[in-house]
C-alpha positions in Angstrom: 0.0 0.1 0.0 1.4 3.3 -0.8 -1.3 5.6 0.9 -0.3 7.4 3.8 -3.1 9.5 5.3 -5.6 7.6 7.7 -8.5 8.3 5.2 -6.8 6.5 2.6 -5.9 3.6 4.8 -9.3 3.2 5.9 -10.7 3.3 2.3 -8.2 0.7 1.4 -9.2 -1.7 4.1 -12.9 -1.0 3.6 -12.5 -2.0 -0.2 -10.4 -5.0 0.9 -13.3 -6.1 3.0 -15.6 -5.5 0.0 -17.7 -3.1 2.1 -19.5 0.1 1.0 -19.3 3.1 3.2 -23.1 2.7 4.1 -22.5 -1.0 5.0 -19.5 0.0 7.2 -21.4 2.9 8.7 -24.1 0.6 9.5 -21.8 -1.8 11.2 -20.0 1.0 13.1 -23.2 2.7 14.1 -22.0 5.7 12.5 -23.5 7.8 9.4 -21.9 7.2 6.0 -21.6 10.9 5.6 -19.0 11.1 8.4 -17.4 7.9 7.2 -17.1 9.7 3.8 -15.7 12.7 5.4 -13.1 10.7 7.3 -11.8 9.0 4.0 -11.5 12.3 2.2 -9.7 14.0 5.1 -12.8 16.6 5.8 -13.0 15.2 9.1 -10.4 14.4 11.7 -11.4 11.0 13.4 -10.7 10.4 17.2 -8.4 7.7 18.2 -11.4 5.8 19.5 -13.2 6.2 16.4 -10.3 4.6 14.4 -10.0 1.6 16.7 -13.8 1.1 16.5 -13.7 1.0 12.6 -10.5 -1.1 12.8 -12.6 -3.7 14.8 -15.3 -3.6 12.3 -13.0 -4.0 9.4 -10.8 -6.4 11.2 -7.6 -4.8 10.4 -4.5 -6.7 11.7 -3.1 -5.1 14.8 0.1 -4.1 13.1 -1.8 -2.2 10.5 -4.1 -0.6 13.3 -0.9 0.9 14.6 0.1 2.2 11.2 -3.4 3.8 10.7 -3.0 5.5 14.1 0.3 6.9 13.2 -1.0 8.1 9.8 -3.7 10.0 12.0 -1.0 11.5 14.2 -1.9 9.2 17.3 0.6 7.0 19.1 0.2 3.1 18.4 -2.1 1.2 20.6 -0.8 -2.2 20.2 2.7 -3.2 21.5 5.0 -5.4 19.8 7.3 -7.0 22.5 9.9 -9.4 21.9 9.0 -13.2 22.2 11.9 -13.4 24.7 10.8 -10.7 27.2 9.2 -11.4 30.7 5.8 -10.1 29.6 5.7 -13.0 27.0 6.3 -15.7 29.7 2.9 -17.1 29.7 2.7 -17.0 25.9 5.9 -18.9 25.5 5.1 -21.6 28.4 1.7 -22.0 26.7 3.3 -22.5 23.1 5.9 -24.8 24.4 3.5 -27.2 26.1 1.8 -27.3 23.0 4.5 -28.3 21.0 6.0 -30.8 23.4 2.5 -32.2 24.0 2.3 -33.0 20.4 5.2 -35.3 20.0 6.3 -37.8 18.5 4.3 -35.8 15.6 5.7 -32.7 14.3 4.6 -29.3 15.4 6.4 -25.6 14.7 5.7 -22.2 15.8 5.6 -19.6 13.4 5.2 -15.8 13.1 3.1 -13.9 10.3 6.2 -14.1 7.8 6.4 -17.8 8.4 9.6 -17.4 10.5 10.0 -20.6 12.5 10.3 -19.3 16.2 10.1 -22.8 18.0 9.6 -26.3 17.2 9.4 -29.9 18.7 11.5 -32.8 18.4 9.1 -34.4 15.8 9.9 -31.6 13.1 13.5 -33.3 12.8 11.5 -36.1 10.8 10.5 -33.4 8.1 14.2 -32.2 7.8 16.1 -35.2 6.5 18.3 -34.2 3.4 17.7 -30.7 3.6 20.4 -28.2 2.4 21.9 -26.9 5.8 21.8 -23.4 4.5 18.0 -23.5 4.5 18.2 -24.2 8.2 20.3 -21.2 9.2 18.2 -18.9 11.3 15.9 -17.1 10.3 14.1 -20.4 9.1 11.0 -19.6 6.9 8.7 -22.6 7.0 7.3 -22.0 3.5 10.8 -21.8 1.9 11.7 -24.9 3.7 8.9 -26.8 2.3 8.9 -25.7 -1.3 12.6 -24.9 -2.2 14.3 -27.4 -4.5 17.1 -28.1 -1.8 14.6 -28.2 0.9 11.6 -30.8 1.4 10.4 -30.4 -2.0 12.4 -33.2 -3.5 10.7 -35.7 -0.8 7.1 -34.5 -1.1 5.2 -37.2 -3.3 2.2 -34.8 -4.1 4.4 -31.8 -4.5 2.2 -30.0 -7.0 -0.8 -30.5 -5.0 0.9 -29.2 -1.7 2.6 -26.3 -3.5 -0.8 -25.2 -4.9 -2.3 -25.4 -1.3 0.7 -23.5 0.1 0.4 -20.7 -2.4 -3.5 -20.4 -2.1 -3.2 -20.2 1.7 -0.6 -17.6 1.5 -2.7 -15.6 -1.0 -5.6 -15.7 1.5 -3.1 -14.2 4.2 -2.0 -11.6 2.1 -5.7 -10.5 1.4 -6.2 -10.3 5.1 -2.9 -8.7 6.0 -1.8 -6.8 3.0 1.8 -7.4 4.0 4.6 -6.7 1.6 7.0 -9.3 2.8 4.3 -11.9 2.2 3.8 -10.8 -1.3 7.5 -11.1 -1.7 7.7 -14.5 -0.4 4.8 -15.5 -2.4 6.8 -14.3 -5.8 9.9 -16.2 -4.4 7.9 -19.5 -4.0 6.1 -19.1 -7.4 9.5 -18.9 -8.9 10.3 -22.6 -7.6 9.8 -25.6 -9.7 7.0 -27.9 -8.5 4.2 -28.3 -11.1 0.6 -26.3 -10.8 -0.1 -23.4 -8.8 -3.8 -24.0 -8.7 -5.7 -26.4 -6.4 -7.2 -29.3 -8.2 -10.5 -30.9 -7.6 -10.7 -33.0 -4.3 -11.2 -37.0 -4.7 -14.8 -37.8 -3.6 -13.6 -38.9 -0.2 -10.9 -36.5 0.4 -11.2 -34.2 3.6 -8.0 -32.1 3.5 -4.9 -31.5 1.4 -2.3 -34.1 2.9 1.3 -33.7 3.1 2.9 -36.8 1.5 6.5 -37.3 2.6 9.0 -40.1 1.4 11.2 -41.1 4.0 13.4 -44.2 4.0 11.5 -46.2 1.6 8.0 -45.2 3.3 5.4 -42.6 2.8 4.5 -40.6 5.6 1.1 -38.8 5.0 0.0 -35.8 7.4 -3.0 -33.5 7.8 -2.0 -30.1 9.4 -4.0 -27.9 12.0 -3.5 -24.4 12.8 -3.8 -22.9 16.1 -3.5 -19.4 17.2 -4.2 -17.4 20.3 -7.3 -16.2 21.4 -8.1 -12.3 21.9 -4.6 -11.2 21.2 -3.9 -7.7 22.6 -0.5 -7.1 21.3 1.2 -7.5 17.6 3.6 -10.3 18.5 0.8 -12.7 20.0 -1.6 -11.8 17.2 0.9 -12.8 14.5 1.9 -16.2 16.3 0.5 -19.6 15.2 1.3 -23.1 15.7 1.3 -25.7 12.8 0.8 -29.1 13.9 1.0 -32.2 11.8 -1.0 -35.3 12.6 -0.9 -38.6 10.9 -3.3 -39.0 8.0 -3.3 -42.9 8.1 -2.6 -45.8 10.3 0.7 -46.6 8.7 2.1 -43.0 9.4 0.9 -43.4 12.9 2.5 -46.7 13.7 5.8 -45.6 12.1 6.0 -42.2 13.9 5.2 -44.2 17.2 7.7 -46.7 16.8 10.6 -44.3 16.1 
């Protein structure tokens, strides 16, 4: 986004959410005329009004801070480092979920898909990967689709790649994050087949990750966990990706290991 004024940013997010001024005004219990004045700069919104509109537009917390700054207000939502004492409870909860998921893989990521923590089970996904891709900061999507990463071991690479790119595109629609657009462009440049999701099989429930390991095929389904009611940017952008066995054979192999 190249716009800088609070009104321009509000209009951007309103259009992203496919809402008319009248629809947003109705949800926010204000007038369409007042909203129009805010967007065009003819009215100066209060900080409370900007936060109120942000709630109804479901603007990510990081972008709400940007909106407030554009209007001349101080940011409301803190962005503490994950290793600060204020984040102790979050780190403990995250580690408990990761360890409790073993022997199956699980990792914690931030908005940019940078890995911030992982359990011992993740090692089963990383066999044969170029060590350069494992040097911090490690990007989980780059690790998955890079030719020197997991891509060579993914049996359904075209299907998995299409799933990853579609998911990343949805995230870009929600956040508008420039670094995610750059990441998507990078991932699209990797070889790997189709970029569009194919029609599912009649009995298919989710897109699995089918990974070839030691002459066996491990099949996983993934579940994403996020923190409820986040009140700072760091927590709002954290997620845990947990991989579960998609079939009995995978469950038996992982349990045996």
